[in-house]
DRENDO-1510 file (C-alpha; in Angstrom, 1 decimal, always signed):
<recs>
REC; n; res; u; v; w
REC; 1; UNK; +0.0; +0.0; +0.0 .
REC; 2; UNK; +1.0; +3.6; -0.6 .
REC; 3; UNK; +0.7; +6.4; +1.9 .
REC; 4; UNK; +0.1; +8.9; -0.8 .
REC; 5; UNK; -1.3; +8.4; -4.4 .
REC; 6; UNK; -1.9; +11.5; -6.5 .
REC; 7; UNK; -3.2; +11.4; -10.1 .
REC; 8; UNK; -3.7; +14.4; -12.4 .
REC; 9; UNK; -3.7; +17.0; -9.6 .
REC; 10; UNK; -4.3; +20.5; -10.8 .
REC; 11; UNK; -4.4; +23.8; -8.8 .
REC; 12; UNK; -4.5; +27.3; -10.2 .
REC; 13; UNK; -4.2; +30.7; -8.7 .
REC; 14; UNK; -5.7; +33.6; -10.7 .
REC; 15; UNK; -5.6; +31.6; -13.8 .
REC; 16; UNK; -2.0; +30.4; -13.4 .
REC; 17; UNK; -1.4; +26.7; -12.7 .
REC; 18; UNK; +0.8; +26.0; -9.7 .
REC; 19; UNK; +0.1; +22.3; -10.3 .
REC; 20; UNK; -0.7; +21.1; -13.8 .
REC; 21; UNK; -1.4; +17.3; -13.8 .
REC; 22; UNK; +0.8; +16.2; -10.9 .
REC; 23; UNK; +1.3; +12.4; -10.3 .
REC; 24; UNK; +2.9; +11.3; -7.1 .
REC; 25; UNK; +3.4; +8.0; -5.2 .
REC; 26; UNK; +4.8; +7.8; -1.7 .
REC; 27; UNK; +5.2; +4.3; -0.3 .
REC; 28; UNK; +4.3; +3.4; +3.3 .
REC; 29; UNK; +7.3; +3.6; +5.6 .
REC; 30; UNK; +9.4; +5.8; +3.3 .
REC; 31; UNK; +11.2; +9.1; +3.8 .
REC; 32; UNK; +10.2; +10.8; +0.6 .
REC; 33; UNK; +12.4; +13.7; -0.4 .
REC; 34; UNK; +10.3; +16.2; -2.4 .
REC; 35; UNK; +12.6; +18.3; -4.5 .
REC; 36; UNK; +12.1; +21.2; -6.8 .
REC; 37; UNK; +12.9; +24.9; -7.5 .
REC; 38; UNK; +11.0; +27.7; -5.7 .
REC; 39; UNK; +7.6; +28.0; -7.3 .
REC; 40; UNK; +7.6; +24.5; -8.7 .
REC; 41; UNK; +4.6; +23.5; -6.6 .
REC; 42; UNK; +6.0; +21.7; -3.6 .
REC; 43; UNK; +4.3; +23.7; -0.9 .
REC; 44; UNK; +1.0; +23.8; -2.9 .
REC; 45; UNK; +1.1; +20.0; -3.1 .
REC; 46; UNK; +1.7; +19.7; +0.6 .
REC; 47; UNK; -1.1; +22.1; +1.5 .
REC; 48; UNK; -3.5; +20.3; -0.8 .
REC; 49; UNK; -2.7; +16.9; +0.9 .
REC; 50; UNK; -3.3; +18.6; +4.3 .
REC; 51; UNK; -6.6; +20.1; +3.2 .
REC; 52; UNK; -5.4; +23.7; +3.5 .
REC; 53; UNK; -6.2; +24.3; -0.1 .
REC; 54; UNK; -9.0; +23.1; -2.5 .
REC; 55; UNK; -7.9; +21.3; -5.7 .
REC; 56; UNK; -9.2; +22.2; -9.1 .
REC; 57; UNK; -9.2; +18.6; -10.2 .
REC; 58; UNK; -7.4; +15.3; -9.8 .
REC; 59; UNK; -7.3; +12.6; -7.2 .
REC; 60; UNK; -5.5; +12.5; -3.8 .
REC; 61; UNK; -5.6; +9.2; -1.9 .
REC; 62; UNK; -4.0; +8.6; +1.5 .
REC; 63; UNK; -3.6; +4.9; +2.5 .
REC; 64; UNK; -6.0; +3.9; -0.3 .
REC; 65; UNK; -8.8; +6.3; +0.7 .
REC; 66; UNK; -9.9; +9.7; -0.4 .
REC; 67; UNK; -7.9; +12.4; +1.4 .
REC; 68; UNK; -11.2; +14.1; +2.6 .
REC; 69; UNK; -12.2; +10.9; +4.6 .
REC; 70; UNK; -12.5; +11.9; +8.3 .
REC; 71; UNK; -10.8; +8.7; +9.4 .
REC; 72; UNK; -7.9; +9.4; +7.2 .
REC; 73; UNK; -7.5; +13.1; +8.1 .
REC; 74; UNK; -6.6; +12.2; +11.7 .
REC; 75; UNK; -3.7; +10.1; +10.4 .
REC; 76; UNK; -1.9; +13.1; +9.0 .
REC; 77; UNK; +0.4; +15.4; +10.9 .
REC; 78; UNK; +2.1; +18.4; +9.3 .
REC; 79; UNK; +4.6; +21.2; +9.9 .
REC; 80; UNK; +4.1; +23.6; +7.0 .
REC; 81; UNK; +6.4; +26.6; +7.2 .
REC; 82; UNK; +6.8; +27.5; +10.9 .
REC; 83; UNK; +5.4; +26.1; +14.1 .
REC; 84; UNK; +2.4; +28.1; +15.3 .
REC; 85; UNK; +2.9; +28.5; +19.1 .
REC; 86; UNK; +2.2; +31.0; +21.8 .
REC; 87; UNK; +5.7; +32.6; +22.3 .
REC; 88; UNK; +5.2; +33.4; +26.0 .
REC; 89; UNK; +4.0; +29.9; +26.9 .
REC; 90; UNK; +6.2; +26.9; +27.7 .
REC; 91; UNK; +6.8; +24.1; +25.3 .
REC; 92; UNK; +4.7; +21.9; +27.5 .
REC; 93; UNK; +1.7; +24.4; +27.6 .
REC; 94; UNK; +1.8; +24.7; +23.8 .
REC; 95; UNK; +1.6; +21.0; +23.5 .
REC; 96; UNK; -1.1; +20.8; +26.1 .
REC; 97; UNK; -3.3; +23.3; +24.3 .
REC; 98; UNK; -2.8; +21.4; +21.0 .
REC; 99; UNK; -3.9; +18.2; +22.8 .
REC; 100; UNK; -7.1; +20.0; +23.9 .
REC; 101; UNK; -7.6; +21.2; +20.3 .
REC; 102; UNK; -7.2; +17.6; +19.0 .
REC; 103; UNK; -9.4; +16.1; +21.7 .
REC; 104; UNK; -6.5; +13.8; +23.0 .
REC; 105; UNK; -7.5; +12.3; +26.3 .
REC; 106; UNK; -4.2; +11.0; +27.6 .
REC; 107; UNK; -2.4; +14.3; +27.1 .
REC; 108; UNK; +0.3; +13.9; +29.7 .
REC; 109; UNK; +1.4; +10.5; +28.3 .
REC; 110; UNK; +1.2; +11.8; +24.8 .
REC; 111; UNK; +3.2; +15.0; +25.5 .
REC; 112; UNK; +5.9; +12.9; +27.2 .
REC; 113; UNK; +6.0; +10.5; +24.2 .
REC; 114; UNK; +6.4; +13.2; +21.5 .
REC; 115; UNK; +9.0; +15.2; +23.6 .
REC; 116; UNK; +11.0; +12.0; +23.9 .
REC; 117; UNK; +10.9; +11.5; +20.1 .
REC; 118; UNK; +12.2; +15.0; +19.4 .
REC; 119; UNK; +14.8; +15.0; +22.1 .
REC; 120; UNK; +13.1; +17.8; +24.1 .
REC; 121; UNK; +12.2; +16.1; +27.4 .
REC; 122; UNK; +14.6; +18.4; +29.4 .
REC; 123; UNK; +13.2; +21.6; +27.9 .
REC; 124; UNK; +9.5; +21.1; +28.5 .
REC; 125; UNK; +9.2; +24.2; +30.8 .
REC; 126; UNK; +11.2; +26.5; +28.4 .
REC; 127; UNK; +9.2; +29.3; +26.9 .
REC; 128; UNK; +8.8; +28.9; +23.2 .
REC; 129; UNK; +10.2; +32.4; +22.5 .
REC; 130; UNK; +13.5; +31.4; +24.1 .
REC; 131; UNK; +14.0; +28.4; +21.9 .
REC; 132; UNK; +16.6; +28.3; +19.2 .
REC; 133; UNK; +15.5; +27.9; +15.6 .
REC; 134; UNK; +16.3; +24.2; +15.7 .
REC; 135; UNK; +14.4; +23.7; +18.9 .
REC; 136; UNK; +11.4; +25.5; +17.5 .
REC; 137; UNK; +11.4; +23.2; +14.5 .
REC; 138; UNK; +11.5; +20.2; +16.8 .
REC; 139; UNK; +8.6; +21.6; +18.8 .
REC; 140; UNK; +6.7; +21.9; +15.6 .
REC; 141; UNK; +7.4; +18.3; +14.7 .
REC; 142; UNK; +6.3; +17.3; +18.3 .
REC; 143; UNK; +3.0; +19.1; +17.7 .
REC; 144; UNK; +2.6; +17.3; +14.4 .
REC; 145; UNK; +3.2; +14.0; +16.0 .
REC; 146; UNK; +0.5; +14.3; +18.6 .
REC; 147; UNK; -2.1; +11.6; +18.1 .
REC; 148; UNK; +0.4; +9.2; +16.4 .
REC; 149; UNK; -0.1; +10.1; +12.8 .
REC; 150; UNK; +0.8; +7.6; +10.1 .
REC; 151; UNK; +1.9; +10.3; +7.7 .
REC; 152; UNK; +4.0; +13.3; +8.6 .
REC; 153; UNK; +4.4; +16.2; +6.1 .
REC; 154; UNK; +7.3; +18.6; +6.6 .
REC; 155; UNK; +8.0; +21.7; +4.6 .
REC; 156; UNK; +11.6; +22.7; +4.7 .
REC; 157; UNK; +12.2; +21.6; +8.3 .
REC; 158; UNK; +16.0; +21.8; +8.2 .
REC; 159; UNK; +16.4; +25.2; +6.5 .
REC; 160; UNK; +18.5; +27.6; +8.6 .
REC; 161; UNK; +19.7; +24.9; +11.0 .
REC; 162; UNK; +23.3; +24.6; +12.1 .
REC; 163; UNK; +25.3; +21.3; +11.7 .
REC; 164; UNK; +24.2; +20.0; +15.1 .
REC; 165; UNK; +20.6; +20.9; +14.4 .
REC; 166; UNK; +20.6; +19.1; +11.1 .
REC; 167; UNK; +22.2; +16.0; +12.6 .
REC; 168; UNK; +19.5; +15.9; +15.4 .
REC; 169; UNK; +16.8; +16.4; +12.8 .
REC; 170; UNK; +18.1; +13.5; +10.7 .
REC; 171; UNK; +18.1; +11.2; +13.7 .
REC; 172; UNK; +14.6; +12.2; +14.6 .
REC; 173; UNK; +13.2; +11.6; +11.1 .
REC; 174; UNK; +14.9; +8.2; +10.8 .
REC; 175; UNK; +13.6; +7.2; +14.2 .
REC; 176; UNK; +10.1; +8.2; +13.3 .
REC; 177; UNK; +10.0; +5.9; +10.3 .
REC; 178; UNK; +11.8; +3.0; +11.9 .
REC; 179; UNK; +10.3; +2.9; +15.3 .
REC; 180; UNK; +6.9; +4.7; +15.1 .
REC; 181; UNK; +5.4; +3.4; +11.9 .
REC; 182; UNK; +5.2; +6.8; +10.3 .
REC; 183; UNK; +5.8; +7.8; +6.6 .
REC; 184; UNK; +7.6; +11.1; +6.1 .
REC; 185; UNK; +7.2; +13.5; +3.2 .
REC; 186; UNK; +9.8; +16.2; +3.4 .
REC; 187; UNK; +10.7; +19.0; +1.1 .
REC; 188; UNK; +14.1; +20.6; +1.4 .
REC; 189; UNK; +16.7; +22.7; -0.6 .
REC; 190; UNK; +19.5; +21.2; +1.4 .
REC; 191; UNK; +20.0; +18.2; -0.8 .
REC; 192; UNK; +23.2; +17.0; +0.8 .
REC; 193; UNK; +21.3; +16.5; +4.1 .
REC; 194; UNK; +18.3; +15.0; +2.4 .
REC; 195; UNK; +20.5; +12.4; +0.6 .
REC; 196; UNK; +21.6; +11.0; +4.0 .
REC; 197; UNK; +18.0; +10.0; +5.1 .
REC; 198; UNK; +15.7; +9.8; +2.1 .
REC; 199; UNK; +14.6; +6.4; +0.8 .
REC; 200; UNK; +12.6; +7.8; -2.2 .
REC; 201; UNK; +12.7; +11.0; -4.2 .
REC; 202; UNK; +10.2; +13.0; -6.2 .
REC; 203; UNK; +11.5; +15.8; -8.5 .
REC; 204; UNK; +8.9; +18.4; -9.5 .
REC; 205; UNK; +9.2; +21.1; -12.1 .
REC; 206; UNK; +6.6; +23.6; -13.3 .
REC; 207; UNK; +3.8; +21.8; -11.4 .
REC; 208; UNK; +4.6; +18.4; -12.9 .
REC; 209; UNK; +6.5; +15.4; -11.5 .
REC; 210; UNK; +9.4; +14.9; -13.8 .
REC; 211; UNK; +10.9; +11.9; -12.0 .
REC; 212; UNK; +10.3; +9.6; -9.1 .
REC; 213; UNK; +12.9; +7.1; -8.0 .
REC; 214; UNK; +14.3; +5.2; -5.0 .
REC; 215; UNK; +17.6; +6.1; -3.3 .
REC; 216; UNK; +19.0; +2.9; -4.7 .
REC; 217; UNK; +17.9; +3.8; -8.2 .
REC; 218; UNK; +19.3; +7.3; -7.9 .
REC; 219; UNK; +22.7; +5.8; -6.8 .
REC; 220; UNK; +22.7; +3.4; -9.7 .
REC; 221; UNK; +22.0; +6.2; -12.2 .
REC; 222; UNK; +24.5; +8.5; -10.8 .
REC; 223; UNK; +27.6; +8.9; -12.9 .
REC; 224; UNK; +31.0; +7.8; -11.7 .
REC; 225; UNK; +34.1; +10.0; -12.1 .
REC; 226; UNK; +37.7; +10.2; -11.1 .
REC; 227; UNK; +38.9; +13.4; -9.3 .
REC; 228; UNK; +42.5; +14.4; -9.8 .
REC; 229; UNK; +44.8; +17.1; -8.6 .
REC; 230; UNK; +48.2; +17.9; -10.2 .
REC; 231; UNK; +50.8; +20.7; -9.9 .
REC; 232; UNK; +49.9; +22.0; -13.4 .
REC; 233; UNK; +46.1; +21.6; -13.5 .
REC; 234; UNK; +45.4; +23.3; -16.8 .
REC; 235; UNK; +48.2; +21.4; -18.6 .
REC; 236; UNK; +47.0; +18.1; -17.2 .
REC; 237; UNK; +43.4; +18.9; -18.2 .
REC; 238; UNK; +44.5; +19.4; -21.8 .
REC; 239; UNK; +46.4; +16.2; -21.8 .
REC; 240; UNK; +43.5; +14.2; -20.4 .
REC; 241; UNK; +41.0; +15.7; -22.8 .
REC; 242; UNK; +43.0; +14.3; -25.7 .
REC; 243; UNK; +42.3; +10.7; -24.5 .
REC; 244; UNK; +39.0; +10.9; -22.5 .
REC; 245; UNK; +35.7; +12.2; -23.9 .
REC; 246; UNK; +34.4; +13.9; -20.8 .
REC; 247; UNK; +36.9; +15.8; -18.7 .
REC; 248; UNK; +36.2; +19.0; -16.8 .
REC; 249; UNK; +37.8; +21.3; -14.2 .
REC; 250; UNK; +35.2; +21.5; -11.4 .
REC; 251; UNK; +35.5; +22.4; -7.7 .
REC; 252; UNK; +39.3; +22.7; -7.9 .
REC; 253; UNK; +39.6; +19.1; -9.3 .
REC; 254; UNK; +40.0; +17.7; -12.8 .
REC; 255; UNK; +37.1; +15.3; -13.2 .
REC; 256; UNK; +37.2; +12.4; -15.7 .
REC; 257; UNK; +33.6; +11.3; -16.0 .
REC; 258; UNK; +32.3; +7.8; -16.7 .
REC; 259; UNK; +35.7; +6.4; -16.0 .
REC; 260; UNK; +36.9; +4.2; -13.1 .
REC; 261; UNK; +40.4; +3.1; -14.2 .
REC; 262; UNK; +42.4; +5.2; -11.9 .
REC; 263; UNK; +45.6; +3.2; -12.6 .
REC; 264; UNK; +45.2; +3.8; -16.3 .
REC; 265; UNK; +44.7; +7.5; -15.8 .
REC; 266; UNK; +47.8; +7.8; -13.5 .
REC; 267; UNK; +49.9; +5.9; -16.1 .
REC; 268; UNK; +48.7; +8.1; -18.9 .
REC; 269; UNK; +49.5; +11.3; -16.9 .
REC; 270; UNK; +53.0; +10.0; -16.0 .
REC; 271; UNK; +53.7; +9.2; -19.7 .
REC; 272; UNK; +52.8; +12.8; -20.5 .
REC; 273; UNK; +54.9; +14.4; -17.8 .
REC; 274; UNK; +52.4; +14.9; -15.0 .
REC; 275; UNK; +52.2; +13.4; -11.5 .
REC; 276; UNK; +48.9; +13.2; -9.6 .
REC; 277; UNK; +49.1; +14.7; -6.2 .
REC; 278; UNK; +45.6; +13.4; -5.3 .
REC; 279; UNK; +43.3; +11.0; -7.1 .
REC; 280; UNK; +40.1; +9.4; -6.0 .
REC; 281; UNK; +36.9; +7.7; -7.3 .
REC; 282; UNK; +33.6; +9.5; -6.8 .
REC; 283; UNK; +29.9; +9.2; -7.7 .
REC; 284; UNK; +27.7; +12.1; -8.5 .
REC; 285; UNK; +25.6; +13.0; -5.4 .
REC; 286; UNK; +21.9; +14.0; -5.2 .
REC; 287; UNK; +22.6; +17.7; -5.6 .
REC; 288; UNK; +24.7; +17.2; -8.8 .
REC; 289; UNK; +22.2; +14.7; -10.2 .
REC; 290; UNK; +19.4; +17.1; -9.5 .
REC; 291; UNK; +21.2; +20.0; -11.2 .
REC; 292; UNK; +22.0; +17.9; -14.2 .
REC; 293; UNK; +18.4; +16.7; -14.5 .
REC; 294; UNK; +17.0; +20.2; -14.2 .
REC; 295; UNK; +19.3; +21.5; -16.8 .
REC; 296; UNK; +17.8; +19.3; -19.4 .
REC; 297; UNK; +15.1; +20.8; -21.6 .
REC; 298; UNK; +11.5; +19.6; -21.0 .
REC; 299; UNK; +10.5; +17.0; -23.5 .
</recs>
């Protein structure tokens, strides 16, 4: 079963389509990285799934049922943009008020549960306005997790976080899917971080899905290359371009694409008067794969 199935989804604003026939499939138990440029339709899609907007046409199914089904709506938790909290109230009181809004009976037990998930047990009495950005994001996730949702939708939750904050967020999201039976849909521009946790990807452009693939499929499609540093980079670049079809100077390295024979490259450089100070095999990561894909013209 899939957590989300979308077919032919359209949504327009003042005659302009933000989504124009979007198809999307999010498997149960996945961390689905939702990727696209600003204005591509990511936030609109998330808001439609959450019921914050009304679609023009198309189908949205959650766990096999229509997304408007009352029994399904309670299975969805979301943090869209920023956590909405009372700044002068403690983290605990904000969660308590949300429990009352949701009609959660065992609020004390539920608050303790979600604070443990987001690593905030020791800060329950801290006023929300005194929280760091990372802590505020975690409080927002805690609020979204109240009631044990089966689907969690997060819009840019790691933007602006420092290294420690992003590490904690990765651990939390991985924990949610592995130990709490929750599927996560997450949009982010920080593709290097997303690559560390996502199991599936959806790449959107101009309101349409241009590619969906698993992390394993992305890795298998990613191009391999050999990175090289020499004392005379420009001269070595010209030498390598004579033999290899795709050689570029990028990020202070000479990159020989679609080539894994490091010994052959070293030998060829030596024969032509160059010694490699550094040489290593690499694979194109998510960010480079995304940039390369987006640079292609639409068919």
